[in-house]
Each structure stands twice: as C-alpha cells, then as structure tokens.
C-alpha positions in Angstrom: 110.8 56.2 -104.3 112.0 58.6 -106.9 113.7 56.5 -109.6 115.6 59.5 -110.9 117.3 60.0 -107.5 118.1 56.3 -107.4 119.7 56.4 -110.8 121.8 59.5 -110.1 122.9 57.9 -106.8 124.0 54.7 -108.6 126.1 56.6 -111.2 127.8 58.7 -108.5 128.6 55.5 -106.5 129.7 53.4 -109.3 132.0 56.1 -110.6 134.2 55.3 -107.7 134.4 51.7 -108.8 132.3 49.1 -107.0 134.6 46.2 -106.6 133.8 44.8 -103.1 134.4 41.2 -102.0 132.2 38.5 -103.4 129.4 37.4 -101.1 130.2 33.9 -100.1 126.8 32.5 -101.2 123.7 33.8 -103.0 121.7 30.6 -102.5 118.4 31.5 -100.9 117.0 29.7 -97.9 113.3 29.5 -98.3 111.9 29.5 -94.7 110.3 31.8 -92.3 113.0 34.3 -92.7 113.3 36.9 -95.4 116.6 36.1 -97.1 118.2 38.6 -99.5 121.7 37.8 -100.7 122.2 35.4 -97.8 121.0 38.0 -95.3 117.9 37.8 -93.2 116.4 41.4 -93.6 113.8 40.9 -90.9 115.8 43.2 -88.7 116.5 46.9 -88.1 118.6 48.7 -90.7 121.6 49.0 -88.3 121.8 45.3 -87.9 121.2 44.7 -91.6 124.1 46.9 -92.4 126.3 44.8 -90.2 125.0 41.6 -91.8 125.7 42.8 -95.3 129.2 43.8 -94.2 129.7 40.2 -93.0 128.8 39.0 -96.5 131.6 41.1 -98.0 129.8 44.4 -98.7 131.5 47.7 -97.9 129.7 50.7 -96.5 129.6 53.6 -98.9 127.3 56.0 -97.0 126.3 55.0 -93.5 123.7 57.8 -93.1 121.9 56.8 -96.3 122.4 53.1 -95.7 124.3 52.4 -98.9 126.8 49.6 -99.4 128.8 48.4 -102.4 129.9 45.0 -103.4 129.2 42.1 -105.7 125.9 40.3 -106.5 125.3 37.8 -109.2 129.0 38.3 -110.2 128.3 42.0 -110.9 129.5 45.1 -109.2 126.5 46.8 -107.5 125.4 49.4 -105.0 122.6 48.5 -102.6 120.5 50.7 -100.3 118.5 49.6 -97.3 115.1 51.3 -96.6 112.9 50.9 -93.5 109.3 49.7 -93.9 106.2 51.8 -93.1 104.9 49.8 -90.1 108.2 49.3 -88.2 111.9 50.1 -88.4 112.8 46.8 -89.9 114.2 46.7 -93.5 111.3 47.2 -95.9 113.2 46.7 -99.0 116.7 46.4 -100.4 117.4 48.3 -103.7 120.1 47.0 -105.9 121.6 49.2 -108.7 123.0 47.5 -111.8 125.1 49.4 -114.3 126.6 48.3 -117.6 130.0 46.7 -117.1 129.8 47.8 -113.4 129.9 51.6 -113.7 128.1 52.9 -116.8 124.6 53.3 -118.1 123.4 50.7 -120.6 124.3 51.9 -124.1 121.3 50.4 -125.9 117.8 48.9 -125.3 118.9 45.5 -126.7 121.8 45.3 -124.2 119.7 46.4 -121.3 116.9 44.0 -122.2 119.3 41.1 -122.5 120.9 41.9 -119.1 117.5 42.2 -117.5 116.6 38.8 -118.7 119.9 37.3 -117.7 119.7 38.7 -114.2 116.1 37.4 -113.9 117.2 34.0 -115.1 119.9 33.9 -112.5 117.5 34.8 -109.8 115.1 32.1 -111.0 118.0 29.6 -110.6 118.9 30.9 -107.2 115.4 30.8 -105.7 114.0 27.9 -107.7 110.9 29.7 -108.9 110.0 31.2 -112.3 109.3 34.9 -112.8 106.7 36.9 -114.7 107.8 39.6 -117.1 106.3 42.5 -119.1 107.8 44.2 -122.1 104.8 46.3 -123.2 105.0 49.6 -124.9 102.2 52.1 -125.4 101.5 53.6 -128.9 103.3 55.2 -130.7 106.2 53.3 -129.2 107.0 49.6 -129.6 109.7 47.2 -128.8 112.3 47.4 -131.6 111.5 50.9 -132.8 114.7 52.4 -131.5 112.9 54.7 -129.1 112.5 52.3 -126.2 114.5 54.5 -123.8 112.4 57.5 -124.6 109.2 55.5 -124.1 110.4 54.3 -120.6 111.5 57.8 -119.7 108.1 59.1 -120.8 106.3 56.4 -118.8 104.9 54.9 -122.0 106.3 51.4 -121.3 105.6 48.7 -118.7 108.9 46.8 -118.5 109.7 44.6 -115.5 110.3 41.1 -114.2 109.0 39.9 -110.9 109.0 36.7 -108.8 107.8 35.6 -105.4 110.3 33.2 -103.9 108.1 32.4 -100.8 104.7 30.8 -101.0 103.5 33.1 -98.2 104.5 36.2 -100.2 107.1 37.4 -97.6 109.5 38.4 -100.3 108.9 40.0 -103.7 111.7 40.7 -106.2 111.0 43.2 -108.9 113.5 44.4 -111.5 113.0 47.2 -114.1 114.9 49.8 -116.1 115.1 53.3 -114.8 116.4 56.5 -116.4 117.8 59.9 -115.7 117.8 60.8 -119.5 116.3 59.4 -122.6 119.6 57.8 -123.7 120.9 56.6 -120.3 119.4 53.7 -118.5 120.1 51.5 -115.5 118.5 48.4 -114.0 117.0 48.6 -110.5 116.1 45.6 -108.5 113.9 45.7 -105.4 113.8 43.0 -102.8 110.6 43.8 -100.9 110.1 42.5 -97.3 106.3 42.6 -97.2 106.2 41.9 -93.5 107.7 45.4 -92.8 104.9 47.4 -94.4 106.1 48.9 -97.7 104.1 52.1 -98.0 104.5 54.1 -101.3 107.0 52.3 -103.6 106.5 54.5 -106.6 
C-alpha cells in the first residue's frame, strides 16, 4: 500500500471531525477467530463493514471501505482491505492523527504517542511488543531531522506484536508522512489467514 495515499486519506477524513461513538469494548478474545476492535475479521468486507457499524463506527466511504469512530479513546479512520487469497478482510488500517485531526507537530510527540498506543495494545492483548527506532547515518534519534529521515526512508521505526500464538493476527504501527514536517501514525491489523500479498 502506498503510505502517502493513506496519509492524505487520513487528513481528508479527519478534517471533517471523526467523533463516532465509542466501541463498547476493545478487549481482545484470543481464540480461533481474528479479533480486531471486538470484530472478527475472518469475513468478507461487506460483512466486516456491518460488524464495525455495530461496534459504533460510521461509514465514511462505502466504496473504499472506510469508517470513522473511536479506538483506544482516540478519533480514528479505518479502512478494510481484502486479502490476496480470498475476499476476506486481509487487514484493517487505522489512521491516528494528533488530537484527532492534525499531523503530529514534532518527533518527540509522535514517538511518545506511538509508545503509548503500543502500551495500550499490549494491555488489551496481554502480550508484549517489539519495537525499532533505528536511524541510518547521517540521521539519528534526537537530531531534529527525524521526520526527514523517515520521509527519506532512512529510518526503521515501528512497533509490532503477535496476539495469537498461531500467528493469525499481526499488529504493526509506524509513522508515515506526506511531507518532511507532517507525520501520522498508521496501524495495521493483519489477518494472515487471508493472504496478505504486497504490504509495502
């Protein structure tokens, strides 16, 4: 997926104000299902859209499978994408902005939010995550040019966790950009049973 397209999409959606109803529960059920935000995504996208609506999300674009609502007490936009091997949901993309509808103003704020979101997911799923905050020379964490490094693909910044022992669900979060001074956080919930194809 093109991260720039995702980022532009988030800003356009959030500019209208994403203040949907709170999902009733974010507690994950670790079983044979692939649970994302209380929804089993082992289903076709049309059914998944209905299931997310039942959890309080509002459809923003039915053709592009985009909804808006609340997740981890934050206003978000989500997009459902089908897998490569079947028409079941392959992954759910969650778009986080700063204070709901803006790019993150600084690397330190983005980094802090990325860690907080990951900590909350760890508490929800009961498993720890791995993380990377590596920068390639001449860039480094703390030099004030972190956004430029990420935009130039000179940084490997992400957190990831596997809630299920069988690897059914992978959650990966990372910053993405549409300019060197405007960053968002994207989170992917990957349903590895659906056949993911090219995720870059």
